[in-house]
Steps between C-alpha positions, in 0.01 A plus 500: 500500500847424623611155596568610859142619539371172358705304752382728781138431403573126480656490848219712645240271346678193633511649850128579486414147386719349774339725762151388393606135512648553845172647619312200359737263682453696822125458469549129441724476807234660717196321355653152485305263516773243564837537668675385182339789310632744754854361491511503120369857487759616754771337290360672190497838675867449583581414139305795360670737744835361392412570135396856587828561681691364200313735266569793731868402498502537122289817486678688777846370417572430866706183528445461874137411427623176342649407838171588667320275250729206581450544873125531449500177298673316783263642761197413288620142460565465872159645584324244283704214648420614855130539419489152351672356805261675740186401311619141458555481876150634562352253252684206659386602848142527378525156339639347822217658702241357263657154518516524879134602524383232256718219633 
């Protein structure tokens, strides 16, 4: 077996493992049960997708995919920050309503 074929099998195996992990995180994002679980799983999906894009950059030899990976990393970070901000606002409103109803 040539070294190039061994690397090709390694990269293919890594992509398969990352795809399975992404699917597991997607299930966790849908099932929940808490909002924190969903946010963490969305962040993990973003990170796993970033790793897959980086592997594809190496396998395909296309340097523009590295730029796509950087942009995707920034968008994933911003998405998690926005989700945290939205859910914190919802949680604070719910807490204020409970205090208003009890007090």
